[in-house]
N, CA and C atoms as a LAMMPS dump frame, in Angstrom:
ITEM: TIMESTEP
0
ITEM: NUMBER OF ATOMS
645
ITEM: BOX BOUNDS ff ff ff
-5.0000000000000000e+02 5.0000000000000000e+02
-5.0000000000000000e+02 5.0000000000000000e+02
-5.0000000000000000e+02 5.0000000000000000e+02
ITEM: ATOMS id mol type element x y z
1 1 1 N 80.373 -482.502 -327.26
2 1 2 C 79.437 -481.99 -328.257
3 1 3 C 78.931 -480.609 -327.867
4 2 1 N 78.651 -480.441 -326.549
5 2 2 C 78.152 -479.155 -326.06
6 2 3 C 79.141 -478.042 -326.279
7 3 1 N 80.439 -478.321 -326.021
8 3 2 C 81.463 -477.293 -326.209
9 3 3 C 81.597 -476.913 -327.682
10 4 1 N 81.515 -477.931 -328.567
11 4 2 C 81.603 -477.658 -329.991
12 4 3 C 80.458 -476.767 -330.447
13 5 1 N 79.245 -477.048 -329.942
14 5 2 C 78.078 -476.24 -330.295
15 5 3 C 78.268 -474.793 -329.854
16 6 1 N 78.8 -474.596 -328.632
17 6 2 C 79.028 -473.24 -328.131
18 6 3 C 80.02 -472.489 -329
19 7 1 N 81.091 -473.198 -329.431
20 7 2 C 82.083 -472.532 -330.278
21 7 3 C 81.484 -472.154 -331.624
22 8 1 N 80.648 -473.046 -332.176
23 8 2 C 80.004 -472.75 -333.445
24 8 3 C 79.068 -471.56 -333.341
25 9 1 N 78.316 -471.496 -332.253
26 9 2 C 77.421 -470.351 -332.033
27 9 3 C 78.21 -469.068 -331.942
28 10 1 N 79.37 -469.157 -331.28
29 10 2 C 80.198 -467.976 -331.134
30 10 3 C 80.674 -467.448 -332.465
31 11 1 N 80.962 -468.367 -333.408
32 11 2 C 81.419 -467.945 -334.729
33 11 3 C 80.35 -467.196 -335.495
34 12 1 N 79.066 -467.54 -335.225
35 12 2 C 77.971 -466.929 -335.982
36 12 3 C 77.222 -465.876 -335.184
37 13 1 N 77.839 -465.349 -334.13
38 13 2 C 77.199 -464.305 -333.331
39 13 3 C 76.934 -463.097 -334.199
40 14 1 N 75.771 -462.497 -334.016
41 14 2 C 75.391 -461.32 -334.799
42 14 3 C 76.408 -460.206 -334.637
43 15 1 N 76.69 -459.509 -335.733
44 15 2 C 77.611 -458.366 -335.666
45 15 3 C 77.048 -457.25 -334.802
46 16 1 N 75.731 -457.23 -334.6
47 16 2 C 75.114 -456.186 -333.787
48 16 3 C 75.043 -456.534 -332.316
49 17 1 N 75.524 -457.734 -331.961
50 17 2 C 75.484 -458.13 -330.561
51 17 3 C 76.682 -457.549 -329.838
52 18 1 N 76.454 -456.977 -328.67
53 18 2 C 77.545 -456.378 -327.909
54 18 3 C 78.518 -457.457 -327.475
55 19 1 N 79.81 -457.243 -327.602
56 19 2 C 80.779 -458.231 -327.158
57 19 3 C 80.721 -458.401 -325.656
58 20 1 N 80.921 -459.633 -325.178
59 20 2 C 80.796 -459.901 -323.753
60 20 3 C 82.04 -459.515 -322.986
61 21 1 N 83.205 -459.459 -323.677
62 21 2 C 84.439 -459.135 -322.991
63 21 3 C 85.193 -458.077 -323.795
64 22 1 N 85.581 -457.014 -323.153
65 22 2 C 86.379 -455.998 -323.811
66 22 3 C 87.057 -455.165 -322.731
67 23 1 N 88.038 -454.384 -323.141
68 23 2 C 88.706 -453.508 -322.198
69 23 3 C 87.835 -452.317 -321.865
70 24 1 N 88.402 -451.321 -321.162
71 24 2 C 87.638 -450.12 -320.805
72 24 3 C 87.056 -449.467 -322.053
73 25 1 N 85.81 -449.035 -321.959
74 25 2 C 85.144 -448.384 -323.096
75 25 3 C 84.617 -447.036 -322.668
76 26 1 N 84.799 -446.027 -323.525
77 26 2 C 84.242 -444.698 -323.292
78 26 3 C 83.353 -444.302 -324.469
79 27 1 N 82.364 -443.497 -324.171
80 27 2 C 81.441 -442.988 -325.178
81 27 3 C 81.505 -441.47 -325.169
82 28 1 N 81.825 -440.879 -326.314
83 28 2 C 81.864 -439.426 -326.451
84 28 3 C 80.775 -439.013 -327.425
85 29 1 N 79.879 -438.157 -326.968
86 29 2 C 78.718 -437.742 -327.753
87 29 3 C 78.852 -436.262 -328.092
88 30 1 N 78.782 -435.937 -329.369
89 30 2 C 78.734 -434.54 -329.779
90 30 3 C 77.31 -434.174 -330.137
91 31 1 N 76.813 -433.074 -329.592
92 31 2 C 75.438 -432.664 -329.864
93 31 3 C 75.387 -431.6 -330.958
94 32 1 N 74.346 -431.691 -331.768
95 32 2 C 74.121 -430.729 -332.837
96 32 3 C 72.824 -431.057 -333.54
97 33 1 N 72.534 -430.341 -334.592
98 33 2 C 71.37 -430.622 -335.436
99 33 3 C 71.854 -431.165 -336.771
100 34 1 N 71.191 -432.211 -337.304
101 34 2 C 71.641 -432.797 -338.557
102 34 3 C 71.278 -431.933 -339.766
103 35 1 N 72.059 -432.067 -340.825
104 35 2 C 71.742 -431.381 -342.069
105 35 3 C 72.649 -430.197 -342.343
106 36 1 N 72.863 -429.944 -343.639
107 36 2 C 73.773 -428.874 -344.065
108 36 3 C 73.317 -427.494 -343.601
109 37 1 N 72.022 -427.316 -343.408
110 37 2 C 71.499 -426.002 -343.01
111 37 3 C 72.026 -425.564 -341.644
112 38 1 N 72.441 -426.523 -340.819
113 38 2 C 72.881 -426.197 -339.461
114 38 3 C 74.393 -426.264 -339.303
115 39 1 N 75.1 -426.673 -340.327
116 39 2 C 76.557 -426.765 -340.241
117 39 3 C 77.164 -425.392 -339.964
118 40 1 N 78.085 -425.342 -339.033
119 40 2 C 78.759 -424.091 -338.705
120 40 3 C 78.006 -423.19 -337.761
121 41 1 N 76.816 -423.585 -337.31
122 41 2 C 76.073 -422.769 -336.347
123 41 3 C 76.62 -422.989 -334.945
124 42 1 N 76.285 -422.071 -334.057
125 42 2 C 76.765 -422.181 -332.68
126 42 3 C 76.289 -423.472 -332.015
127 43 1 N 75.075 -423.887 -332.344
128 43 2 C 74.486 -425.062 -331.703
129 43 3 C 75.172 -426.361 -332.125
130 44 1 N 76.004 -426.316 -333.166
131 44 2 C 76.608 -427.536 -333.694
132 44 3 C 78.072 -427.714 -333.321
133 45 1 N 78.553 -426.971 -332.354
134 45 2 C 79.968 -427.113 -332.006
135 45 3 C 80.272 -428.505 -331.453
136 46 1 N 79.293 -429.167 -330.851
137 46 2 C 79.514 -430.529 -330.371
138 46 3 C 79.873 -431.477 -331.504
139 47 1 N 79.178 -431.349 -332.634
140 47 2 C 79.507 -432.139 -333.818
141 47 3 C 80.935 -431.841 -334.274
142 48 1 N 81.286 -430.563 -334.284
143 48 2 C 82.606 -430.173 -334.774
144 48 3 C 83.717 -430.735 -333.907
145 49 1 N 83.527 -430.706 -332.591
146 49 2 C 84.537 -431.24 -331.68
147 49 3 C 84.739 -432.734 -331.932
148 50 1 N 83.642 -433.475 -332.063
149 50 2 C 83.745 -434.916 -332.284
150 50 3 C 84.435 -435.214 -333.619
151 51 1 N 84.124 -434.454 -334.661
152 51 2 C 84.785 -434.659 -335.952
153 51 3 C 86.287 -434.378 -335.865
154 52 1 N 86.656 -433.314 -335.153
155 52 2 C 88.077 -432.989 -334.998
156 52 3 C 88.798 -434.05 -334.173
157 53 1 N 88.134 -434.552 -333.136
158 53 2 C 88.734 -435.615 -332.319
159 53 3 C 88.93 -436.879 -333.153
160 54 1 N 87.932 -437.217 -333.967
161 54 2 C 88.043 -438.383 -334.84
162 54 3 C 89.241 -438.25 -335.777
163 55 1 N 89.383 -437.071 -336.383
164 55 2 C 90.499 -436.848 -337.303
165 55 3 C 91.836 -436.987 -336.58
166 56 1 N 91.882 -436.521 -335.356
167 56 2 C 93.127 -436.614 -334.588
168 56 3 C 93.552 -438.064 -334.391
169 57 1 N 92.574 -438.945 -334.208
170 57 2 C 92.876 -440.348 -333.963
171 57 3 C 92.733 -441.212 -335.221
172 58 1 N 92.685 -440.563 -336.381
173 58 2 C 92.742 -441.281 -337.633
174 58 3 C 91.488 -442.04 -338.018
175 59 1 N 90.322 -441.524 -337.627
176 59 2 C 89.078 -442.172 -338.007
177 59 3 C 88.075 -441.117 -338.462
178 60 1 N 86.842 -441.516 -338.7
179 60 2 C 85.796 -440.565 -339.047
180 60 3 C 84.505 -441.013 -338.385
181 61 1 N 83.471 -440.201 -338.514
182 61 2 C 82.189 -440.47 -337.851
183 61 3 C 81.126 -440.546 -338.945
184 62 1 N 81.024 -441.717 -339.567
185 62 2 C 80.156 -441.867 -340.738
186 62 3 C 79.244 -443.084 -340.673
187 63 1 N 79.587 -444.062 -339.84
188 63 2 C 78.778 -445.276 -339.8
189 63 3 C 77.427 -444.987 -339.146
190 64 1 N 76.34 -445.475 -339.75
191 64 2 C 75.007 -445.236 -339.213
192 64 3 C 74.633 -446.335 -338.221
193 65 1 N 74.343 -445.916 -336.993
194 65 2 C 74.004 -446.858 -335.931
195 65 3 C 73.356 -446.087 -334.793
196 66 1 N 72.392 -446.688 -334.133
197 66 2 C 71.704 -446.059 -332.994
198 66 3 C 71.024 -444.743 -333.371
199 67 1 N 70.579 -444.585 -334.613
200 67 2 C 70.005 -443.322 -335.037
201 67 3 C 71.015 -442.193 -335.021
202 68 1 N 72.283 -442.552 -335.238
203 68 2 C 73.398 -441.608 -335.143
204 68 3 C 74.419 -441.91 -336.223
205 69 1 N 75.382 -441.002 -336.362
206 69 2 C 76.614 -441.301 -337.062
207 69 3 C 77.651 -441.661 -336.014
208 70 1 N 78.394 -442.736 -336.247
209 70 2 C 79.324 -443.213 -335.236
210 70 3 C 80.711 -443.438 -335.814
211 71 1 N 81.674 -443.515 -334.93
212 71 2 C 83.042 -443.863 -335.271
213 71 3 C 83.697 -444.499 -334.059
214 72 1 N 84.843 -445.13 -334.263
215 72 2 C 85.528 -445.813 -333.167
216 72 3 C 87.03 -445.651 -333.312
217 73 1 N 87.734 -445.659 -332.178
218 73 2 C 89.188 -445.745 -332.175
219 73 3 C 89.62 -446.267 -330.811
220 74 1 N 90.88 -446.603 -330.693
221 74 2 C 91.429 -447.096 -329.426
222 74 3 C 92.251 -445.993 -328.776
223 75 1 N 92.094 -445.838 -327.467
224 75 2 C 92.873 -444.857 -326.706
225 75 3 C 92.759 -445.187 -325.227
226 76 1 N 93.796 -444.861 -324.474
227 76 2 C 93.754 -445.062 -323.03
228 76 3 C 93.552 -446.506 -322.63
229 77 1 N 94.017 -447.452 -323.453
230 77 2 C 93.898 -448.859 -323.126
231 77 3 C 92.552 -449.47 -323.418
232 78 1 N 91.695 -448.773 -324.13
233 78 2 C 90.369 -449.31 -324.417
234 78 3 C 89.776 -448.716 -325.681
235 79 1 N 88.52 -449.023 -325.898
236 79 2 C 87.809 -448.589 -327.083
237 79 3 C 87.04 -447.312 -326.8
238 80 1 N 87.029 -446.416 -327.773
239 80 2 C 86.277 -445.162 -327.672
240 80 3 C 85.262 -445.145 -328.81
241 81 1 N 84.008 -444.929 -328.476
242 81 2 C 82.944 -444.814 -329.467
243 81 3 C 82.523 -443.355 -329.553
244 82 1 N 82.482 -442.819 -330.756
245 82 2 C 82.026 -441.449 -331.008
246 82 3 C 80.61 -441.497 -331.55
247 83 1 N 79.788 -440.537 -331.115
248 83 2 C 78.373 -440.55 -331.472
249 83 3 C 77.918 -439.143 -331.827
250 84 1 N 77.252 -439.013 -332.987
251 84 2 C 76.598 -437.763 -333.371
252 84 3 C 75.124 -438.083 -333.635
253 85 1 N 74.237 -437.915 -332.645
254 85 2 C 72.819 -438.226 -332.845
255 85 3 C 72.246 -437.454 -334.029
256 86 1 N 71.41 -438.124 -334.827
257 86 2 C 70.884 -437.505 -336.04
258 86 3 C 69.425 -437.082 -335.916
259 87 1 N 68.899 -437.092 -334.706
260 87 2 C 67.64 -436.4 -334.432
261 87 3 C 67.977 -434.952 -334.091
262 88 1 N 66.958 -434.079 -334.042
263 88 2 C 67.231 -432.706 -333.645
264 88 3 C 67.624 -432.649 -332.176
265 89 1 N 68.247 -431.555 -331.799
266 89 2 C 68.9 -431.419 -330.507
267 89 3 C 68.044 -431.882 -329.333
268 90 1 N 66.779 -431.466 -329.305
269 90 2 C 65.938 -431.77 -328.141
270 90 3 C 65.443 -433.212 -328.122
271 91 1 N 65.907 -434.035 -329.098
272 91 2 C 65.561 -435.455 -329.11
273 91 3 C 66.821 -436.324 -329.182
274 92 1 N 67.897 -435.819 -328.61
275 92 2 C 69.184 -436.52 -328.663
276 92 3 C 69.26 -437.704 -327.709
277 93 1 N 68.42 -437.709 -326.695
278 93 2 C 68.582 -438.641 -325.593
279 93 3 C 68.424 -440.1 -325.944
280 94 1 N 67.491 -440.428 -326.837
281 94 2 C 67.249 -441.836 -327.134
282 94 3 C 68.47 -442.498 -327.762
283 95 1 N 69.126 -441.798 -328.682
284 95 2 C 70.33 -442.352 -329.315
285 95 3 C 71.413 -442.616 -328.275
286 96 1 N 71.583 -441.676 -327.35
287 96 2 C 72.596 -441.84 -326.312
288 96 3 C 72.244 -443.012 -325.407
289 97 1 N 70.999 -443.084 -324.971
290 97 2 C 70.572 -444.169 -324.08
291 97 3 C 70.716 -445.525 -324.754
292 98 1 N 70.413 -445.601 -326.054
293 98 2 C 70.539 -446.864 -326.789
294 98 3 C 71.995 -447.31 -326.856
295 99 1 N 72.9 -446.376 -327.151
296 99 2 C 74.322 -446.709 -327.222
297 99 3 C 74.864 -447.114 -325.856
298 100 1 N 74.476 -446.392 -324.82
299 100 2 C 74.913 -446.726 -323.459
300 100 3 C 74.448 -448.127 -323.086
301 101 1 N 73.195 -448.455 -323.405
302 101 2 C 72.669 -449.771 -323.084
303 101 3 C 73.331 -450.878 -323.894
304 102 1 N 73.573 -450.634 -325.168
305 102 2 C 74.188 -451.641 -326.035
306 102 3 C 75.603 -451.982 -325.573
307 103 1 N 76.405 -450.95 -325.316
308 103 2 C 77.795 -451.172 -324.93
309 103 3 C 77.98 -451.36 -323.424
310 104 1 N 76.906 -451.128 -322.653
311 104 2 C 76.972 -451.229 -321.191
312 104 3 C 78.071 -450.324 -320.626
313 105 1 N 78.087 -449.083 -321.114
314 105 2 C 79.092 -448.114 -320.678
315 105 3 C 78.659 -447.493 -319.348
316 106 1 N 79.486 -447.56 -318.304
317 106 2 C 79.159 -446.842 -317.066
318 106 3 C 79.018 -445.346 -317.352
319 107 1 N 78.093 -444.691 -316.669
320 107 2 C 77.838 -443.286 -316.983
321 107 3 C 79.052 -442.399 -316.732
322 108 1 N 79.935 -442.795 -315.801
323 108 2 C 81.136 -441.98 -315.587
324 108 3 C 82.094 -442.049 -316.77
325 109 1 N 81.841 -442.982 -317.707
326 109 2 C 82.67 -443.096 -318.904
327 109 3 C 81.969 -442.545 -320.141
328 110 1 N 80.928 -441.743 -319.907
329 110 2 C 80.22 -441.05 -320.976
330 110 3 C 80.545 -439.561 -320.897
331 111 1 N 80.872 -438.954 -322.03
332 111 2 C 81.145 -437.519 -322.078
333 111 3 C 80.322 -436.907 -323.208
334 112 1 N 79.516 -435.902 -322.877
335 112 2 C 78.661 -435.231 -323.859
336 112 3 C 79.222 -433.837 -324.125
337 113 1 N 79.424 -433.507 -325.391
338 113 2 C 80 -432.216 -325.777
339 113 3 C 78.893 -431.313 -326.316
340 114 1 N 78.746 -430.135 -325.714
341 114 2 C 77.663 -429.221 -326.08
342 114 3 C 78.168 -427.787 -326.219
343 115 1 N 77.35 -426.969 -326.882
344 115 2 C 77.557 -425.518 -326.849
345 115 3 C 77.059 -424.981 -325.507
346 116 1 N 77.551 -423.817 -325.118
347 116 2 C 77.132 -423.224 -323.848
348 116 3 C 77.035 -421.708 -323.971
349 117 1 N 75.849 -421.182 -323.696
350 117 2 C 75.609 -419.739 -323.79
351 117 3 C 76.24 -418.957 -322.645
352 118 1 N 76.465 -419.628 -321.515
353 118 2 C 76.976 -418.936 -320.337
354 118 3 C 78.491 -418.754 -320.367
355 119 1 N 79.163 -419.441 -321.271
356 119 2 C 80.615 -419.314 -321.395
357 119 3 C 80.954 -418.433 -322.592
358 120 1 N 81.926 -417.578 -322.413
359 120 2 C 82.368 -416.726 -323.509
360 120 3 C 82.987 -417.57 -324.621
361 121 1 N 82.881 -417.119 -325.868
362 121 2 C 83.545 -417.835 -326.959
363 121 3 C 85.038 -417.991 -326.669
364 122 1 N 85.556 -419.187 -326.863
365 122 2 C 86.961 -419.465 -326.588
366 122 3 C 87.191 -420.214 -325.306
367 123 1 N 86.17 -420.327 -324.454
368 123 2 C 86.326 -421.019 -323.174
369 123 3 C 85.619 -422.367 -323.195
370 124 1 N 86.159 -423.306 -322.426
371 124 2 C 85.525 -424.608 -322.279
372 124 3 C 85.431 -424.953 -320.79
373 125 1 N 84.547 -425.871 -320.473
374 125 2 C 84.385 -426.298 -319.077
375 125 3 C 83.956 -427.766 -319.045
376 126 1 N 84.75 -428.613 -318.412
377 126 2 C 84.428 -430.032 -318.264
378 126 3 C 83.956 -430.3 -316.843
379 127 1 N 82.927 -431.148 -316.715
380 127 2 C 82.402 -431.535 -315.412
381 127 3 C 82.017 -433.014 -315.447
382 128 1 N 82.102 -433.711 -314.295
383 128 2 C 81.733 -435.122 -314.257
384 128 3 C 80.231 -435.364 -314.207
385 129 1 N 79.449 -434.341 -313.883
386 129 2 C 77.993 -434.478 -313.77
387 129 3 C 77.406 -433.08 -313.646
388 130 1 N 76.083 -432.996 -313.523
389 130 2 C 75.452 -431.693 -313.326
390 130 3 C 74.1 -431.608 -313.997
391 131 1 N 73.45 -430.477 -313.815
392 131 2 C 72.123 -430.269 -314.391
393 131 3 C 72.232 -429.939 -315.881
394 132 1 N 71.085 -429.837 -316.524
395 132 2 C 71.062 -429.488 -317.948
396 132 3 C 71.448 -428.044 -318.185
397 133 1 N 71.259 -427.186 -317.196
398 133 2 C 71.606 -425.779 -317.347
399 133 3 C 70.838 -425.094 -318.468
400 134 1 N 69.61 -425.557 -318.729
401 134 2 C 68.797 -424.95 -319.771
402 134 3 C 69.061 -425.472 -321.166
403 135 1 N 69.989 -426.415 -321.314
404 135 2 C 70.324 -426.945 -322.638
405 135 3 C 69.368 -428.086 -322.986
406 136 1 N 68.63 -427.943 -324.096
407 136 2 C 67.598 -428.918 -324.44
408 136 3 C 68.152 -430.3 -324.768
409 137 1 N 69.33 -430.347 -325.367
410 137 2 C 69.936 -431.644 -325.643
411 137 3 C 70.278 -432.382 -324.371
412 138 1 N 70.898 -431.683 -323.416
413 138 2 C 71.219 -432.301 -322.131
414 138 3 C 69.957 -432.693 -321.374
415 139 1 N 68.915 -431.872 -321.457
416 139 2 C 67.647 -432.208 -320.791
417 139 3 C 67.119 -433.553 -321.254
418 140 1 N 67.157 -433.778 -322.569
419 140 2 C 66.607 -435.024 -323.105
420 140 3 C 67.49 -436.214 -322.753
421 141 1 N 68.794 -436.014 -322.738
422 141 2 C 69.693 -437.106 -322.353
423 141 3 C 69.473 -437.482 -320.89
424 142 1 N 69.353 -436.491 -320.024
425 142 2 C 69.092 -436.758 -318.613
426 142 3 C 67.779 -437.515 -318.453
427 143 1 N 66.763 -437.103 -319.203
428 143 2 C 65.464 -437.776 -319.141
429 143 3 C 65.587 -439.234 -319.554
430 144 1 N 66.261 -439.498 -320.665
431 144 2 C 66.352 -440.861 -321.197
432 144 3 C 67.265 -441.754 -320.363
433 145 1 N 68.328 -441.192 -319.809
434 145 2 C 69.224 -441.984 -318.974
435 145 3 C 68.709 -442.115 -317.549
436 146 1 N 67.836 -441.195 -317.143
437 146 2 C 67.342 -441.194 -315.77
438 146 3 C 68.4 -440.787 -314.768
439 147 1 N 69.377 -440.009 -315.216
440 147 2 C 70.49 -439.63 -314.336
441 147 3 C 71.199 -438.404 -314.896
442 148 1 N 71.801 -437.622 -313.993
443 148 2 C 72.661 -436.502 -314.379
444 148 3 C 74.143 -436.864 -314.249
445 149 1 N 74.413 -438.114 -313.873
446 149 2 C 75.774 -438.513 -313.516
447 149 3 C 76.599 -438.986 -314.706
448 150 1 N 76.66 -438.17 -315.737
449 150 2 C 77.543 -438.411 -316.868
450 150 3 C 78.327 -437.133 -317.121
451 151 1 N 79.489 -437.271 -317.76
452 151 2 C 80.332 -436.106 -317.993
453 151 3 C 79.778 -435.213 -319.083
454 152 1 N 80.145 -433.945 -318.996
455 152 2 C 79.801 -433.017 -320.062
456 152 3 C 80.936 -432.023 -320.261
457 153 1 N 81.197 -431.721 -321.51
458 153 2 C 82.207 -430.735 -321.883
459 153 3 C 81.492 -429.619 -322.624
460 154 1 N 81.447 -428.462 -322.003
461 154 2 C 80.728 -427.32 -322.563
462 154 3 C 81.706 -426.411 -323.308
463 155 1 N 81.307 -426.007 -324.5
464 155 2 C 82.126 -425.133 -325.343
465 155 3 C 81.429 -423.781 -325.443
466 156 1 N 82.1 -422.743 -325.009
467 156 2 C 81.482 -421.432 -324.961
468 156 3 C 81.178 -420.84 -326.325
469 157 1 N 79.947 -420.349 -326.469
470 157 2 C 79.561 -419.638 -327.701
471 157 3 C 79.027 -418.244 -327.375
472 158 1 N 79.052 -417.853 -326.087
473 158 2 C 78.538 -416.548 -325.688
474 158 3 C 77.018 -416.494 -325.725
475 159 1 N 76.461 -415.387 -325.29
476 159 2 C 75.012 -415.221 -325.242
477 159 3 C 74.51 -414.17 -326.209
478 160 1 N 73.194 -414.122 -326.433
479 160 2 C 72.623 -413.194 -327.419
480 160 3 C 72.492 -411.763 -326.931
481 161 1 N 72.826 -411.494 -325.655
482 161 2 C 72.74 -410.122 -325.148
483 161 3 C 71.34 -409.566 -325.153
484 162 1 N 70.383 -410.392 -324.739
485 162 2 C 68.995 -409.946 -324.679
486 162 3 C 68.179 -410.288 -325.895
487 163 1 N 68.828 -410.814 -326.937
488 163 2 C 68.107 -411.21 -328.145
489 163 3 C 67.462 -412.579 -328.013
490 164 1 N 66.947 -413.088 -329.116
491 164 2 C 66.284 -414.381 -329.135
492 164 3 C 67.318 -415.501 -329.086
493 165 1 N 67.215 -416.325 -328.043
494 165 2 C 68.211 -417.387 -327.84
495 165 3 C 68.197 -418.402 -328.967
496 166 1 N 67.005 -418.811 -329.404
497 166 2 C 66.914 -419.816 -330.462
498 166 3 C 67.56 -419.321 -331.748
499 167 1 N 67.232 -418.092 -332.143
500 167 2 C 67.824 -417.534 -333.354
501 167 3 C 69.343 -417.437 -333.228
502 168 1 N 69.8 -417.11 -332.027
503 168 2 C 71.231 -416.928 -331.783
504 168 3 C 71.995 -418.238 -331.963
505 169 1 N 71.53 -419.305 -331.304
506 169 2 C 72.287 -420.56 -331.372
507 169 3 C 72.197 -421.213 -332.747
508 170 1 N 71.147 -420.897 -333.512
509 170 2 C 70.993 -421.49 -334.834
510 170 3 C 71.617 -420.635 -335.932
511 171 1 N 72.301 -419.565 -335.546
512 171 2 C 72.978 -418.717 -336.525
513 171 3 C 74.483 -418.973 -336.489
514 172 1 N 75.164 -418.472 -337.495
515 172 2 C 76.61 -418.64 -337.586
516 172 3 C 77.304 -417.395 -337.036
517 173 1 N 78.358 -417.584 -336.26
518 173 2 C 79.039 -416.435 -335.661
519 173 3 C 79.82 -415.612 -336.673
520 174 1 N 80.044 -414.345 -336.332
521 174 2 C 80.894 -413.479 -337.15
522 174 3 C 82.335 -413.975 -337.093
523 175 1 N 83.173 -413.443 -337.99
524 175 2 C 84.519 -413.997 -338.154
525 175 3 C 85.344 -413.965 -336.877
526 176 1 N 85.355 -412.827 -336.152
527 176 2 C 86.19 -412.756 -334.948
528 176 3 C 85.69 -413.71 -333.862
529 177 1 N 84.374 -413.83 -333.758
530 177 2 C 83.808 -414.775 -332.791
531 177 3 C 84.088 -416.209 -333.236
532 178 1 N 84.035 -416.442 -334.531
533 178 2 C 84.31 -417.782 -335.051
534 178 3 C 85.726 -418.204 -334.728
535 179 1 N 86.657 -417.269 -334.79
536 179 2 C 88.049 -417.581 -334.452
537 179 3 C 88.169 -418.024 -332.997
538 180 1 N 87.439 -417.349 -332.111
539 180 2 C 87.459 -417.729 -330.695
540 180 3 C 86.845 -419.112 -330.49
541 181 1 N 85.761 -419.394 -331.208
542 181 2 C 85.11 -420.7 -331.096
543 181 3 C 86.017 -421.798 -331.652
544 182 1 N 86.726 -421.512 -332.731
545 182 2 C 87.682 -422.483 -333.277
546 182 3 C 88.75 -422.814 -332.245
547 183 1 N 89.189 -421.787 -331.506
548 183 2 C 90.168 -421.998 -330.452
549 183 3 C 89.601 -422.901 -329.351
550 184 1 N 88.33 -422.688 -329.017
551 184 2 C 87.684 -423.519 -328
552 184 3 C 87.527 -424.948 -328.483
553 185 1 N 87.204 -425.124 -329.754
554 185 2 C 87.075 -426.47 -330.311
555 185 3 C 88.41 -427.207 -330.211
556 186 1 N 89.49 -426.517 -330.556
557 186 2 C 90.817 -427.132 -330.449
558 186 3 C 91.133 -427.502 -329.005
559 187 1 N 90.792 -426.615 -328.067
560 187 2 C 91.024 -426.898 -326.653
561 187 3 C 90.168 -428.072 -326.178
562 188 1 N 88.946 -428.163 -326.694
563 188 2 C 88.059 -429.267 -326.323
564 188 3 C 88.644 -430.604 -326.776
565 189 1 N 89.226 -430.644 -327.973
566 189 2 C 89.859 -431.869 -328.457
567 189 3 C 91.013 -432.266 -327.539
568 190 1 N 91.81 -431.28 -327.123
569 190 2 C 92.914 -431.558 -326.197
570 190 3 C 92.38 -432.067 -324.856
571 191 1 N 91.307 -431.449 -324.369
572 191 2 C 90.733 -431.854 -323.084
573 191 3 C 90.19 -433.279 -323.141
574 192 1 N 89.534 -433.627 -324.239
575 192 2 C 89.017 -434.99 -324.387
576 192 3 C 90.153 -435.996 -324.478
577 193 1 N 91.195 -435.656 -325.191
578 193 2 C 92.354 -436.546 -325.284
579 193 3 C 92.965 -436.771 -323.909
580 194 1 N 93.049 -435.703 -323.128
581 194 2 C 93.565 -435.808 -321.766
582 194 3 C 92.654 -436.679 -320.904
583 195 1 N 91.343 -436.477 -321.032
584 195 2 C 90.371 -437.294 -320.275
585 195 3 C 90.561 -438.774 -320.58
586 196 1 N 90.738 -439.106 -321.861
587 196 2 C 90.912 -440.498 -322.25
588 196 3 C 92.196 -441.096 -321.69
589 197 1 N 93.262 -440.3 -321.645
590 197 2 C 94.567 -440.818 -321.247
591 197 3 C 94.824 -440.712 -319.752
592 198 1 N 94.327 -439.629 -319.131
593 198 2 C 94.71 -439.346 -317.747
594 198 3 C 93.547 -439.256 -316.767
595 199 1 N 92.306 -439.204 -317.276
596 199 2 C 91.154 -439.129 -316.386
597 199 3 C 90.599 -437.72 -316.273
598 200 1 N 89.418 -437.628 -315.672
599 200 2 C 88.696 -436.363 -315.668
600 200 3 C 89.329 -435.318 -314.754
601 201 1 N 89.907 -435.723 -313.635
602 201 2 C 90.513 -434.732 -312.74
603 201 3 C 91.659 -434 -313.422
604 202 1 N 92.494 -434.75 -314.133
605 202 2 C 93.606 -434.127 -314.856
606 202 3 C 93.093 -433.205 -315.947
607 203 1 N 92.071 -433.648 -316.676
608 203 2 C 91.531 -432.828 -317.763
609 203 3 C 90.918 -431.537 -317.228
610 204 1 N 90.168 -431.625 -316.14
611 204 2 C 89.564 -430.416 -315.563
612 204 3 C 90.632 -429.459 -315.066
613 205 1 N 91.66 -430.002 -314.425
614 205 2 C 92.725 -429.158 -313.881
615 205 3 C 93.463 -428.404 -314.988
616 206 1 N 93.682 -429.066 -316.12
617 206 2 C 94.467 -428.458 -317.193
618 206 3 C 93.658 -427.544 -318.106
619 207 1 N 92.365 -427.852 -318.3
620 207 2 C 91.63 -427.185 -319.372
621 207 3 C 90.432 -426.349 -318.938
622 208 1 N 89.973 -426.478 -317.711
623 208 2 C 88.89 -425.591 -317.252
624 208 3 C 89.472 -424.234 -316.908
625 209 1 N 89.073 -423.208 -317.625
626 209 2 C 89.599 -421.871 -317.413
627 209 3 C 88.526 -420.999 -316.775
628 210 1 N 88.807 -420.469 -315.598
629 210 2 C 87.848 -419.609 -314.908
630 210 3 C 87.9 -418.205 -315.468
631 211 1 N 86.813 -417.481 -315.265
632 211 2 C 86.682 -416.136 -315.83
633 211 3 C 87.792 -415.197 -315.382
634 212 1 N 88.278 -415.386 -314.131
635 212 2 C 89.287 -414.472 -313.593
636 212 3 C 90.683 -414.748 -314.144
637 213 1 N 90.863 -415.906 -314.817
638 213 2 C 92.157 -416.28 -315.316
639 213 3 C 92.38 -415.798 -316.743
640 214 1 N 93.602 -415.373 -316.999
641 214 2 C 94.024 -414.995 -318.351
642 214 3 C 93.222 -413.86 -318.967
643 215 1 N 92.556 -413.048 -318.146
644 215 2 C 91.813 -411.898 -318.672
645 215 3 C 92.708 -410.655 -318.642
């Protein structure tokens, strides 16, 4: 009777309950600001990378969950969850922490995609951990997770050259700069695909480009 009861309970388990058994799971978070007013701005390249990655794997990022838009696909022998937090950039952390807790994803299997002022447009840089580097979205994620030990993929958008940083990241780049950023977005999708299939060391080796290279 006890076994029958357990099986019946299993059939009616809430759809929102995390599964107890699954293969390797990764969480990829794209950072940006929600709303049409911010689409195409430098600060939203994280959203763009996640959308392009979703399209590559035949899915989209539209389901509402964890205060975010989410999507899922299978890669590298496991499940990949995509997340676009729908709070403003400096409040991204709670959505990430909630998803990490729900899926019980180890932090080494979390990758956050952000814009980066210190990298020239067209360049990307993946790291397994590190400080926020002045990025408000990363600051809040570090605060909510209580750790810096999660991956981050930075997409270069260049700096304002002495101008106002906030105005710069919330504006849209000129056409030639946009072309360079589009190239970086494409490279970021390739780097994430490599990370999923081959691991972070392979992805860093293939896609991290130093300033002295190819100049």
